[in-house]
N, C-alpha and C positions, 0 to 999 in steps of 0.2 A: 594389242595392248598399246595405248598411246605413250609416246615417249615423254619423259619428264620435262616439264618447262619450268625454268626458274621464275620466281616472283621478281619482276623488274620493277624496282621501287626508286622513284625520284624523291630525294629529300630536298625540299624547296621551300623558299619564302622570299618575296621580293624585297624584304628588308634585311640588312646585314646585321651581324652581331646577336643573332637570336639563338646560336648554338646548333647550327645546321651541320657544320663540319664535324663538331663534336658528336653529333648524333650519328653520322655516317660511320665515323671511326669506331666509336664505343658500341653502338647497336651491332655493327657488323662483327666486332670481336666477340660480343656476348652471344651472338648467334652461333659463331664457330665453336664456342665453348659448349653449346648445346648440341654439338654434332652435326651442324649444318655446314655445307660447303658454300663459302661466301666469296663473291667478288666485289671489290669496291672500285668504282670508276670515277676518278677525279676530273671533272669537267670544269673546274674553277682555275683560271690562269694563276691565281695565287699559290696554288698547289698545297694548300694546308692539310688536306687529306693525306697527300703524299708524305709530307714531312712528318705528320702525326703518326706515321707507321714506321718512322725511322729511316726513310729513304732520302738520300741526298739528292735534291732536284738538280744539282749541278752536274751529276754523274749519269743522268738518265740519257740513254741513247735513242730510245723510241717511247712515244708518249701518245696520250689521247689526241694530241695535235696530228700526228702522223695518221692515225686512223681516220680523222676527218678529211684530211687533205690527200692522202696517198693510199687510200683503202684498196686500190686496184693492185698496188705493188706490195702492200704490207697486210698480213692477216692479223686479226686481233690477238691470236695465240702468241705471235711474236713479240707483242707489246706487254703481255701479263708478266708481272713480277711476283715471285713467292714472297712471303713475309717470314719472320721469325716464328710464326704461330701456325700450327697446322690447321688446315681448312680455311685459311684467310689469305686471299690473293688480291693483287692490285694492278689496275691499269692506271699508271702515274700521270700527272699533269706536267706541264712544262710551260715556261713563261712565253714561248712561241704561240700558245693558245690565245693570248691576247690579241694577236694579229689575225686570228682565224675568222673573226667577225667580219673584217673587210674583205678577206679572201673568199669567203663563202658567198657573198653577195652576187658574184658573177657566175656561180656554179648552178647548173641545172639540178633540180630536186635537192636543193640545199637543205631543206627541212628534214630530209630522211637520210642524210649522209651517215649519221651515227647508227641509225636503226639498221642499215645495210651492213655496216662494218661489224655489228655486234650480234647479228642474226644467228650465227652459228654457235653462239655460246649459251643460248637458253637451255640446251640439253645437258650442259656440263656442270651446272651449279643448282643449288637450292634457292639461293637468293642473290640478286645483283642489286646493289645499292649504288646509286649515282649522285654524287655531290654536284651542286649547281652554283653558278655565280649569284650574287645577291642582287640580281636585276633581271629584268626580262631582256633577253638577247637571242641571237640566233643559236647560241650555245645552249641556252635553256630550252629553246624550242626543239632543237635536236634531241635533248634528253627526254622531253615529254612526248615526242614522236615515238620513241622507243619503249618508254616505261608503260606499264599497265596500272600502276599505283602511285599515288603521290603521298608521302608523309611529311606533315607540316610542323616543324618546331615553332612554337610561338612563346617568345620571352614574356614573361608576365609583367609587361610595361605597356602603357597606353598606346604608344606608337606602333608597337608590334601587333597589338590587337587590331588597330585600324587598318594596318597593311593587309589583313586577311581579304578585305574587299577586293583589292587588286588582284590577289592571287586567284580568288574564286572566278573572277571575270576572265582571267587568262586561261584558266583550266576549261572553262565553258566554251571559250573560243576554240581551243585545241581540240576538245571533244567534238565540236561541230565541223571543223574544217580540216583536221589532220589526223587525229587519233580517236575515233569513237569508243575505243576500249579503256580508255584511261579513266580513272575515278579517284577520289580522295579517300585514301584508307583511314586516315585520322589525323588529329591535331594533338601534338604533345607539348604540354606546358613546360617551359624550361626556365632556369634561373629562378626557380620559386623559392620565396622566403616567406614562411608563414608568420614571421614577426612583423612583417610590413603590411600596412593597410593597402598599398598599391597592389602588391602580389595577391593579396586576398580578394581585392576588387575585380582584378582582371580574371582571376580564376572563376569568380562567381559569374562574370559576364560570359565567359567561355561555356559554363555549364547551363546558362539559362538563355542565351541568345538562340533563336530558332535556327539560324544558319549553322551553328556550331555544336549544339548540345548533344546530337547523336554521333558527333564525330570525336569527341574528346576522349582521350585515353585516361583511364583511372591512374595509371602511373604517372607521376610527375618527376621531372629531373630537378632536383634541389640545387641551389646555388652552392658550389663546392670548389674550393681552391685546388683540391687534389686533381680535378679534371684538367685544370690549366697546367698544373705541374707535370702531368702525365704527358700532356702534348708537347711540352717543352723538352722532354727527354725521348720524345718518339715512341711511347708506348701507349696503347689503349689503357684507360683506367682500370679495366677489369683484370688486367694482368699486372699493372704498376702497383696497385694497392687494392687488393681484393676485398678488404673489410672496410674500405671507405664507403661513405653515403653515395658518392658518384658511381662506384662499382655496383653497389646494391641496386641503385635505381636503374641502371642500364640493363642489368641482368632481368630485373623485373619487366622492364619494357620489352625485352627480347621475348619473354614468355607471353606477354599480352599480345605482342605482334603476331607471334605464331598462332594464337588462338583466333586471330581475325582472318577470315578468308575474304572479306570485302563484299560478299554478296549482298549484305543487308545495307551497304552504305552507298549513298548516292550524292550527286552534287546538290548544294543548297539551292533553294529556289528563292528569287527576289521579287 
């Protein structure tokens, strides 16, 4: 019988401010509520996934930076931190990660450093969710080299929708040159406000555009101040205020995510 292999999911968008980190934190927490063992990997130097789980970034001894730069001396299990919530664990980020881009340039096999460092963890979890920087960088490429799925948060605003082109191009290039097993699991509309024409327009474009229509999740993440408030206090919204629309949306997203095995989803053609 084959060993269990975690779903390795990069949460990515090359535009910032689209709800990427909130999706990592809150989808991960919602999956843990459904009995899944979840590991969050913070690969953004800003460390918002780390702080969003109540971890003081100033007190971190080992981080994703150490995995990238010192994986021969440090194992991934040494870097993993427990959280306050059962089934939810974290590989934290550190500001040192901002310098990894320059340090990696001189490294052999630099695109696969994270893949090698995390390889032994695939049998330990049900889902591994990886947060990425809001730009294409060697950090992002390392995440894509490890991941088998990409979940794309898309703010229901014109600039975020337009940025999907660049991400699709990037995934196509990664699939061709580095990781042939990666695919786009789906696109999640975020900051949706049904009262505004802009949100409604972008939602319509997502559902009718030939590149996106078969990728869009039915669940949308509505604009909700409780999500921001929960991040401020270092708690996923599903634990901070269970009855809020933000918590309900992420719990629904977790259910839909688990129902997708990805086999029917392919990269869009241009």
